[in-house]
N, C-alpha and C positions, 0 to 999 in steps of 0.2 A: 263793277264787274260782273263779268259771265262764266258761269260752271257750265262743266257737261259732265257728269258722273255716272251716269248710266250706259255703259258702253261695253258691246261683246267681239271678241277675235274668232268666234268660233266655226266663222264659215271659212276661215281662213288658216292661218298656220300659227303656232307660238314662237314668230321670230321676230326676230326687230326690223326687219325688212317689213312686215306686214303691219307690225303694230307703228312704222313710222307715216305709215298712209292715214291712219287716224288722227296722229297726231298733227301730220301737216294739214291736213283736213281742217282740225280744230284752230290751229294759228290762222289760218286763212278765213275764218269765219271770224275772227277775232275772242275765242274764247281763251279765256286765261288761264284757268284750271281747268283740267283734262283729267277723266280717269276713267281705266279699265276694268270692270267689275263681271267677272268671268261668273257664267251658270255654274254655283257651286256642285252641283249636279254629275259634273264632267268628271271630276277628281275623285280617284279611289279613297282616298282620305275621307270623302262623305257615307260612302257607303250605311252606315253605320244610322245617319239621319235621314235619309229618303233610298228608299228602296222598294220599285216596280219595275215591272216587264219594258214600259216604256223608257223609263230613264235608264236601267240598267244597259239597253242597247246602247244607248251614247253617253256610259261611262268609260272615258279612253285616258285622261291628261291625269298626271301626276304633280302635285304642289310643286315640288322640288325644282320642276320644268318651269314653271308660273313663277315662282321666284325669282329664278335667275335670270328669266327675261326681263324683268322691270329692273334688276340689279346691271345687268348689261345696259339697259338703257339708261338709267342715270348716270352710269360712267361714261357715257356718250350723251351727257349733257340734254338728253332728251325730256321736257318735262311732262311727267305723268306720275299721276296716282295711283296705287295697286290696293285693288278692291275685292270683292269678290259679293254678288249676289247670290241670297242664301234660302232655298225655298224654305218659308217657315213652316214648321213639321211639328204640329200639337205632339207632345209627350216625350219628345226630344230635346227637349230645354239645355238639361247636364249635356248632353254629347254636342248641340249646337255653339255652346258655351267653350267647352274643351276646344273644340274646331277653332273660332274666332280668336282664341286665345294664341293659340299656336302659331300664330303667324304676325305680321307688324304691320296690319291694314291701315291705309291711309284712313279710311271708313267703312262700312260694313250694312249693305244695305239688303235688308228683308223685305220680300216679296211672298204673295197667295197666289199659286199657281192651280193647285189641288185642293178640290175640297172632297176629303176622304179618295174613292179611287176614281173620282172625277176632276179630269184636268180640263179647266173651264176655257184656257184658252188655245186648245189644241184644235186643229183642224181635223185630226182625225176624230175628235168626240165630239164634233159639232153636233151630230145628230142625235146625241143624248140628252140635248137642251128639250128638246120635242117630248121625251120621255121621262123627265124630273119633274119635280116643284119647283117652280121660278121660285117662291117665294122662299121656300126653304133653303134653296142653294144659297140663296139671300142672307138669310138668316146666318146660315153655317159659315159663309165668307166672311162677315163682318164680326162673327163670334172670332174667328181667328184674328181679324185686324185688331181687335181687344185684347187679345192675350198674346201677340205680338207686340201690341206698344207695352203692357203691364213686364213683359219680359224682360226689356229695360236692355236686351241685345244688340240692338241694331241702333246706327246714327240714321236712317234712313228708309223708311219706307217706298216701295216701290210701287209706280202705277197704284193707284191707294183705290178707284173705283173699277181696277181689270175686267171685275165680272159684268161689266154693259159691253165687252170686245163685241160680241157678237148681236149686238142689240137686243135682247130677251130683259127688257126690264120692267120692274111691276109699274102697274098703272097707280096702284095705291101708293099716291104722293105723300100720304102721312108717314105710312110702312115704312118709305124711303127714307124720307128725313128721320126719321127714328132710327134705322140704321147709322145713318150719317151722325146723328147725335152721341151717340155711344161710342164709336167709332174715333170722333176727333175729342170727345172727354177723355177716353183713355192715352190717345196721342198728346194730348195738353200735358197730362199729369208725369209723361214721359221725357227721355232724352232724343227719342223719334221725328226727326224734319220730316215733311212731304215733298216730294218731287212735282214737279208741273213737268208733264212727259208728253212730248210732241208723237211721241209712236201712235198713240191713238188716231191720228191722224191719218195713217197710213194702215189702220187697220181697218176693218168691215164699221165700224161705230163711227167713223170720219169724225171724232171729238176727241179734243185736249183730256188727259188726266191730270187732273181729276174734275170733276162735273162744276159749274160755277158756283151753284149753290153750297157742295161741298166745301169747294177751298174759301167760300165767305167762313162758314162755319171754324176753317183751320186760321183764319185770319181773327176772327172776334177770340177765339180760345188762347191767341199767340202761340202759334206754331209754327217755327222757322220752316221754309222754304229752300229748295235748291231747283236749279232748271236741267232736263236732261232730254236726250234725244234718243236713249236709248238703240242706237246706231248697232246694227248687225254687219253693216257693208260702209266701208271709209267714206260714202258719199252721203249716209244719213246723218253725219255728225254734225249738229247745229241747224238741225233742218225745221225751217217750218218757226226759228226763235221769235221772230217778231210777233207771232199771236202768242206764244206761252210769256213772254215781257209785257204784251198788251194787256192779257187777262190778269198777271200778276199785280199789274197796277192798277188794272180797274178795282181791284178787287181791295188795294189799299196797302200791299205790299211795296215796300220801297228797298228792299235790304234780303240779302240773300245770305244761307250760311256756306262757311266754305271750309275744311278740314285739310290736315297734316299730320299726318303721325296720330292720329284718332283723337286731335287736337281741335278744337272748333273756333272760328272766328265769324262773327256776323261783320260784312260788307254792304257798301252802296251798291243796289242794283243796278247794271248799266244800263 
């Protein structure tokens, strides 16, 4: 089986017509288990979780409209999972938990896009990398991976090493392996799966998420995986899955995790 759990409608509309462009492409790509996980910051209901000028300018959705879209899709026999991608926000565990439990998500993705006031993957913030301490950013990023895992709020951690997106990577390999080790130890002690995401191939890093050494640690510690394309347009659904599957199998993975209304099932990797 193939999954694609990390996809977004934000460049289009919350309509059945637009959603169907994604699900039709998933069928074309042979993806049996497909989900939409819109960024939580778009929704008014998450204002108490994450708020800053960049986010607040983009908050315009209501969760009722989102849920109604999926209910309409299911009534029309469209096979799609309902999810959310939440910006993991330190100090907001109770608020995140309340939001997650308010909806019948099939699964929930937790991702780290912010280190304090620094939007690490935003083009608008790219020059900030030159002004900040690289090792401090990496340490704080992986601090959040650890506490994300320890919160046990999320089924999947999104693009585990997103911090490499603009190719700012520490040259001290021991330091990097130390961050990988503590992150994967925390993930192994949680319910959180890791995604192999092809989105990095379309970013400046030009690499899959996560790095092969990081994924190897995941495998060695028994952390389950899913496959994702993080498509923001229909044409990117399932993009470069041959590379994702190859990396998974080269690492030793032969199974992936699937989700349905919060219940998980391990299946053979297609």
